[in-house]
Structure formats: C-alpha cells, structure tokens
C-alpha positions in Angstrom: -26.7 -68.5 25.9 -22.9 -67.9 25.5 -22.3 -70.6 28.2 -24.6 -73.0 26.6 -23.0 -73.0 23.3 -19.7 -73.5 24.7 -20.8 -76.2 26.7 -22.4 -78.0 23.4 -19.1 -77.5 21.7 -17.2 -79.2 24.5 -19.7 -81.9 24.7 -18.6 -82.5 20.8 -15.2 -82.3 21.6 -15.7 -85.4 24.3 -14.5 -83.6 27.3 -13.9 -85.9 30.0 -13.8 -83.1 33.1 -14.4 -79.4 33.0 -12.7 -77.2 35.8 -14.7 -74.3 37.3 -13.1 -70.9 37.0 -15.0 -67.6 39.2 -15.9 -66.4 35.4 -18.1 -69.6 35.1 -20.2 -68.7 37.8 -21.5 -65.5 36.5 -25.0 -67.2 36.1 -24.8 -68.9 39.2 -24.6 -72.6 40.2 -28.2 -73.4 39.3 -27.3 -72.5 35.6 -24.3 -74.6 35.7 -26.2 -77.3 37.0 -28.5 -77.0 33.8 -25.6 -77.0 31.7 -24.5 -80.2 32.9 -27.7 -81.5 32.6 -28.4 -80.6 29.1 -24.8 -81.4 27.6 -23.8 -84.2 29.7 -20.6 -82.3 31.0 -18.7 -83.3 34.1 -18.0 -80.2 36.2 -15.3 -80.4 38.7 -14.5 -78.8 41.9 -13.2 -79.7 45.3 -13.6 -76.2 47.1 -16.8 -74.9 45.4 -18.9 -75.9 48.7 -22.3 -75.3 49.8 -22.4 -72.4 52.3 -24.0 -74.6 55.1 -22.4 -78.4 55.1 -19.4 -77.3 53.2 -20.0 -80.2 50.7 -19.1 -79.8 47.2 -21.7 -78.2 44.8 -20.2 -80.6 42.1 -18.3 -83.7 41.8 -14.5 -82.9 43.3 -13.0 -86.1 41.8 -13.6 -88.0 38.4 -12.2 -91.4 37.9 -11.4 -92.6 34.3 -8.9 -94.6 32.4 -6.2 -94.3 29.5 -5.7 -98.0 28.5 -4.7 -99.5 31.5 -3.7 -96.5 33.5 -6.2 -95.4 36.1 -6.8 -91.7 36.4 -8.2 -89.5 38.9 -9.0 -85.9 38.0 -9.7 -83.4 40.5 -10.6 -79.5 39.8 -9.8 -76.5 41.6 -11.7 -72.9 41.6 -10.0 -69.8 41.9 -11.1 -68.2 44.9 -10.1 -64.5 43.5 -8.2 -63.7 46.8 -11.4 -64.0 48.7 -11.8 -67.4 50.3 -14.6 -68.5 52.4 -17.0 -65.3 51.4 -20.5 -66.8 50.8 -22.2 -65.9 47.7 -25.9 -67.3 46.7 -25.8 -70.9 47.1 -22.1 -71.3 47.1 -18.7 -70.6 48.8 -15.1 -70.7 47.8 -13.0 -72.3 50.2 -9.3 -72.3 50.2 -7.4 -74.7 48.6 -5.2 -75.4 51.6 -8.4 -76.6 53.4 -9.8 -78.6 50.4 -7.4 -80.2 48.4 -4.9 -82.3 50.6 -7.8 -84.6 51.8 -9.2 -85.0 48.4 -5.6 -85.9 46.7 -5.3 -88.7 49.5 -9.0 -89.8 48.3 -7.8 -89.9 44.9 -4.6 -91.8 45.5 -6.8 -94.9 46.2 -7.4 -96.9 43.1 -5.6 -94.2 41.2 -2.2 -94.6 39.1 -1.8 -90.8 38.1 -3.9 -87.5 39.5 -4.6 -84.7 37.0 -5.7 -81.2 38.7 -7.6 -78.6 36.5 -6.8 -75.5 38.1 -7.9 -72.1 37.8 -5.5 -70.4 40.1 -2.4 -68.3 38.8 0.9 -69.7 38.3 2.2 -68.6 41.5 -0.5 -70.6 43.6 -0.1 -73.9 41.6 3.7 -73.5 41.9 2.9 -73.5 45.8 0.6 -76.3 45.4 3.3 -78.6 43.6 5.5 -77.7 46.2 3.4 -78.7 49.2 1.2 -81.3 48.2 2.6 -85.1 47.1 0.6 -87.0 44.8 -0.4 -84.7 42.0 1.2 -85.7 39.0 0.0 -82.9 36.6 -1.5 -79.4 37.1 -3.3 -78.0 33.9 -3.4 -74.5 34.8 -6.4 -72.4 32.9 -5.1 -70.3 30.2 -5.3 -66.6 31.7 -2.2 -65.2 29.9 -1.4 -64.8 26.3 1.6 -67.1 26.1 1.6 -71.1 26.4 3.4 -72.5 29.4 5.9 -75.5 28.4 5.6 -78.4 31.1 7.5 -77.1 34.4 8.6 -80.1 36.7 8.3 -79.1 40.1 9.2 -82.1 42.4 7.1 -84.7 41.0 4.4 -82.5 39.4 4.2 -81.2 36.2 2.9 -77.5 35.3 1.6 -76.4 32.2 -0.8 -73.9 30.4 -2.2 -73.3 26.9 -2.6 -69.8 25.9 -5.9 -67.9 26.5 -8.8 -67.5 23.9 -8.4 -70.7 22.3 -5.4 -69.7 20.1 -3.6 -72.8 20.6 -4.0 -76.5 21.3 -1.9 -78.5 23.5 -0.7 -82.1 23.2 1.1 -84.2 25.5 2.0 -87.8 25.1 2.9 -89.4 28.4 4.3 -92.9 28.6 3.1 -93.7 32.2 4.8 -96.3 34.1 4.4 -98.1 37.6 6.9 -96.0 39.3 4.7 -93.1 39.2 7.8 -90.8 39.1 8.5 -88.3 36.0 11.9 -89.0 34.9 13.9 -90.4 31.8 12.8 -93.3 29.7 15.8 -95.4 29.3 14.5 -97.1 26.3 13.8 -93.6 24.8 17.2 -92.6 25.9 18.9 -95.9 24.6 17.5 -94.9 21.2 18.5 -91.3 21.1 22.0 -92.3 21.9 21.8 -94.9 19.5 20.6 -92.7 16.6 23.5 -90.3 17.6 25.9 -93.0 17.0 24.7 -94.0 13.5 25.1 -90.5 12.7 28.7 -90.4 13.8 29.3 -93.8 12.2 27.9 -92.3 8.8 30.5 -89.0 9.2 33.4 -91.3 9.9 32.5 -93.4 6.8 32.4 -90.4 4.6 35.7 -89.1 5.5 37.3 -92.5 5.4 35.9 -92.8 1.8 37.4 -89.2 0.6 40.8 -89.2 2.6 43.8 -91.9 2.3 44.4 -93.8 5.5 47.6 -91.9 5.9 46.0 -88.6 6.6 43.2 -89.8 8.9 45.2 -89.3 11.8 46.1 -85.9 11.4 42.6 -84.8 10.5 41.1 -83.0 13.5 37.4 -83.8 12.5 38.1 -87.2 12.1 39.8 -87.7 15.5 37.0 -85.6 17.2 34.5 -88.2 15.7 36.1 -91.2 16.8 36.4 -89.9 20.4 32.6 -88.8 20.5 31.7 -92.5 19.2 33.9 -94.1 22.1 31.8 -91.8 24.6 28.7 -92.8 22.8 29.3 -96.5 22.8 29.9 -96.3 26.6 26.7 -94.1 27.2 24.8 -97.0 25.4 26.4 -99.6 27.2 25.7 -97.9 30.5 22.4 -97.4 30.0 21.7 -100.8 28.4 23.3 -102.5 32.0 21.1 -100.4 34.0 18.2 -101.5 32.0 19.0 -105.3 32.0 19.6 -105.0 35.9 15.8 -104.3 36.1 15.9 -100.6 36.7 11.9 -99.4 36.0 11.5 -96.8 33.4 10.3 -93.5 35.1 7.3 -91.8 33.7 8.3 -89.7 30.7 6.4 -87.3 28.3 6.5 -85.1 25.1 4.7 -81.7 24.7 3.9 -79.7 21.6 1.8 -76.6 21.4 -0.1 -76.0 17.9 -1.2 -72.7 17.0 -4.6 -72.3 15.4 -4.3 -70.2 12.4 -7.4 -68.6 11.0 -6.6 -70.3 7.6 -7.1 -73.7 9.4 -10.3 -75.6 8.4 -12.9 -75.3 11.0 -14.8 -78.6 12.4 -17.9 -78.2 10.6 -20.3 -79.2 13.3 -18.5 -77.1 16.0 -18.6 -74.0 14.0 -22.2 -74.6 13.7 -22.7 -74.3 17.4 -20.5 -71.1 17.5 -22.6 -69.5 14.8 -25.8 -70.4 16.4 -24.8 -69.2 19.7 -23.7 -65.9 18.1 -26.9 -65.4 16.4 -28.8 -66.0 19.7 -26.6 -63.8 22.1 -26.9 -60.8 19.5 -30.7 -61.2 19.1 -31.0 -61.6 22.9 -29.1 -58.2 23.6 -30.8 -56.4 20.8 -34.4 -57.1 22.2 -32.9 -56.4 25.9 -31.6 -53.0 24.7 -34.8 -52.3 22.8 -36.8 -52.8 26.0 -34.3 -51.0 28.6 -35.0 -47.4 29.4 -31.9 -45.5 29.9 -31.5 -43.8 33.1 -30.7 -40.0 33.0 -27.0 -39.0 33.7 -24.6 -36.6 32.1 -21.5 -38.8 31.5 -22.2 -38.7 27.8 -22.5 -34.9 27.9 -18.8 -34.7 28.2 -18.1 -36.2 24.8 -18.3 -34.0 21.8 -18.1 -36.4 18.7 -15.8 -36.7 15.9 -17.7 -34.8 13.9 -17.2 -31.9 15.8 -13.4 -32.6 16.2 -13.3 -32.4 12.6 -14.3 -28.9 12.3 -10.8 -27.6 13.5 -8.9 -30.7 13.0 -9.5 -32.0 9.3 -6.3 -33.2 8.6 -6.1 -35.2 11.5 -10.0 -36.7 11.3 -8.7 -37.6 7.6 -5.9 -39.5 8.9 -7.9 -41.1 11.7 -10.5 -42.3 8.7 -7.5 -44.4 7.1 -6.9 -46.2 10.6 -8.9 -49.5 11.8 -10.1 -47.4 15.0 -12.6 -45.6 12.3 -13.8 -49.1 11.2 -14.2 -50.6 14.4 -18.1 -50.6 14.7 -18.0 -52.4 11.2 -15.8 -55.0 12.4 -18.6 -56.2 15.1 -21.6 -56.0 12.6 -19.5 -58.2 10.1 -19.3 -60.7 13.3 -23.1 -59.9 14.3 -21.6 -58.9 17.6 -22.7 -55.3 17.5 -25.2 -55.9 20.7 -22.5 -57.8 22.5 -21.6 -55.7 25.6 -18.2 -57.7 26.0 -17.3 -56.8 22.8 -18.8 -53.3 21.9 -17.3 -51.5 24.7 -14.3 -51.2 23.0 -15.5 -50.7 19.4 -17.3 -47.4 20.2 -16.1 -43.8 21.8 -17.0 -43.7 25.7 -16.2 -41.4 28.3 -14.3 -44.5 30.1 -13.8 -48.1 29.5 -14.9 -49.6 32.2 -17.6 -52.1 31.3 -19.2 -52.9 34.8 -19.4 -49.0 35.0 -20.9 -48.5 31.6 -23.5 -51.1 32.2 -24.2 -49.6 35.4 -25.1 -46.2 33.8 -26.4 -48.0 30.6 -24.2 -46.1 28.3 -24.2 -48.7 25.9 -27.8 -48.8 25.7 -28.4 -44.8 24.9 -25.2 -44.4 22.9 -25.8 -42.2 19.9 -24.8 -43.4 16.4 -22.0 -40.6 15.9 -20.1 -42.2 19.0 -19.9 -45.6 17.1 -16.5 -46.3 16.0 -13.0 -45.6 18.2 -13.1 -41.6 17.7 -10.7 -39.2 18.7 -12.1 -39.0 22.3 -11.3 -42.6 22.8 -7.6 -41.7 23.0 -7.6 -38.0 24.0 -10.3 -38.0 26.5 -13.9 -36.2 26.4 -13.9 -33.3 24.7 -17.0 -31.3 25.0 -15.4 -28.8 27.5 -12.5 -28.4 24.7 -15.0 -27.5 22.3 -16.6 -24.6 24.4 -13.4 -23.2 25.7 -10.2 -24.7 23.4 -7.4 -22.4 25.5 -8.3 -23.2 28.7 -9.7 -26.8 28.2 -6.9 -29.0 26.4 -7.5 -32.8 25.3 -5.2 -35.2 26.8 -1.9 -36.7 25.1 -2.6 -40.4 24.9 -0.4 -42.7 27.0 0.0 -46.5 27.0 -2.6 -46.8 29.8 -5.0 -45.5 27.7 -4.7 -48.1 24.9 -4.3 -50.8 27.8 -7.9 -50.3 28.7 -8.7 -52.5 25.5 -5.7 -53.8 24.2 -5.3 -56.4 26.9 -3.2 -59.3 26.8 -6.5 -61.3 26.4 -7.6 -59.3 23.4 -4.7 -58.6 21.9 -1.7 -60.4 22.5 0.5 -58.8 19.6 0.1 -55.1 21.3 3.3 -53.3 21.6 2.8 -49.5 22.4 5.8 -48.3 21.0 4.8 -50.3 17.7 1.3 -49.4 17.4 1.3 -45.7 18.5 2.9 -44.7 15.2 0.6 -46.4 12.9 -2.6 -44.3 14.7 -0.5 -41.4 15.8 -2.5 -38.1 14.6 -0.3 -36.0 12.0 0.7 -32.8 13.4 -0.8 -29.5 12.2 
C-alpha cells in the first residue's frame, strides 16, 4: 500500500522514469509490475535481470525528448555487495557486466544520456571514471545532505538529500558538442556585467573628486586596471566566438529546502493521507490477527513506572522531554501501527527492527512500554530491580542514540548537544 501511494504521487508529478533501488524489491518484482501497470510508471534497470536468460526484468532504456534534445535514460540497481545472487524471479548483476553495453546502445540516436543509480557515491564515481558517454548520473538520496554537481571527466554526478526534504533543479544548456564546459555567451555576459559595475564605480569617483586628485587615488587607479583587463577578456571571448567556436554544454544547479510551512500540493497530499490511513488500518488488523510467539525478551524490561519508585526526580524530568510523548506523536500522525515508525517510539530490549519483527515484540508490547522510556537509554532493568547493588543500568553512549537517530530519520542529530537536553538530573 505504501508503494502504491508513492507510485501514485510520482505519477501525478509526471515522472518520466523511475530507477529501482534494492528496497523497492521488498514486495517482489511482480508487485512492481502491478504498480507499473496501475500507475503507468516507467521502471528502468539494466542490471535487474531474470535468473535464467539474464534479460532485464524491466525496461533498461527509455528514450524521451526535451525540446529538440534527444535523451536516453538508463537505470542501475545497487546489488548491495552481492552481485549475481539469485532471488525469487530476479538477479542483480554487476554494473560492470551490464552497463557498458546499454550505454553504447543508448548512444545510438541520443544527444544526452542520463543514468539513475541507486549505488553509493564511490561506485558512481568509478562509473564516471571508467565508462564514456554518460553525461549525468542522478544518485538516489541515501545521505542526509545534498550533493552539488561534481564533474568527473565528462560526467556530472549529483544527489538530492534523502526523505524528500529537498527538491533539486538543474537548468541545462545542451549543445551539439556534448561536452560540459563554459558557455561563451554566458561568460561574455558575465564579463560585461562586471565591466558595467566597474564603469559605474569609476563614474562615481570622477563626479566626487577633482581631476587633479584622481591619479593619486588608489581605488581609482585599481578600477582603471580592472576595466582594462575586463575589456581584454571580453574581446578575447568574443574573438573565440566569432571564429566559430561551439559553445560547450553548461548548467546551473539549485537545491530548494522544503519547509513545513510551504503549502502542499492538494492532490498529492490527498494521496499521502489516504495511503497513511490504509497502511495503519492494515497493520492494525494484522496485529490483531497475529498470535504472539512465547519468549522472554520482554521479561527483561521493568517499565518506567518501576523506575519511578526509586528515581522519582529523574522520571519527573523525563516526563518533560519529547521521549515521554513519542507514542503520542505516532497517534497524531496515524502511524501507531506502522512497524517502521513504531520501533523507535516505544521501549524495547533492542532496536533491531528485523529481530523485533521475528520475535513479534511489537505485536505483544504492553501499554506501559509505549514511549521512549528509561530502559531505551539505560538498557533492560528487570535484573536491576531485583538486585540493585549487583546489576547496574548502563550509562547511555552515542551508539545507543544512533540506533534510532540515524541520518535518514534525524539529519540534525548532534550527540553532545542533544544529550544535554535529555540527560537525567543527578540524585
């Protein structure tokens, strides 16, 4: 349902092509095919192939146009370090075996080639260094920060930050040269603007100072020198352009932070709200129908109420922190049955989502363990309750916080700063 909602929103935004990352395969390739047919999306991947004949499961190459510029779009799926491993109905082969051939194929009839890659930056850098013909690599947003376009040989590599907090916009001036460089017309205009500013400053000084003082005015003489150099630069650029030199390809890039105060697109927001409600309702129904497996993991927890019996000052302080209302924030967002969110908004003996699902901890979690309680930071305390002198709670370390405060979920987390806000008072 989440995937369907995301796909519907992408369709509304008129996405021309969608690359496939490993996490998109959680529901299998058949589910992606269903979504493709329902939402009319174009999945692209050159290295997501069928196990037997090694043919691409989805379209490896899409051709489109921007004005008169013919564009070929390729997709590349990260193999997560396990190239060639066969899963159900698909295999992800190494980019080294699949990409070069499709780049050559794309070059036939295309002026510009764009690669959508879910590989991490080091791999994309290697691709740019070793494969000719790719003009732009759009890297999926794994990191919490934007990546300004980086030119590697004749390939630009760029990325927008994860979790949809930014939009990235590139304006591309594409020419027949097919090489990134400096636009001569734009450069001449820039130098001319510089000359206009210099002339304005010179004119201002000439109005204020008598002619006899000008030759001893250091700013004035510096401006005269700058004007001479600028005029020479304009003349040299113009001469190169008049000689028939072709303008190379050029671009401008801008990242736009999406603040919460910005108005939402009504139609897309409607899709998001509907998807959230469906996912929450489905998980709620699934949890009610699930029979919890017997185990002792939760028996290691005591609960914040037990901690309060001996540590009332510390628990009183905890109640003033955001950790104490972590469950409420889920309810407000209608996500209290979403395992992906739930795991970090409750008190558990560990915060490994896969392990928590396997042991079905989230299904049988008692109400007293809702919110991020004392034991989220200090570790399970049942043994401490029974023998306080011999079993001491843990002192929180940064690695404990980073189980949930990852770059993906909290790109503003600085341990030394945040610890001071939630550290319990002594007593």
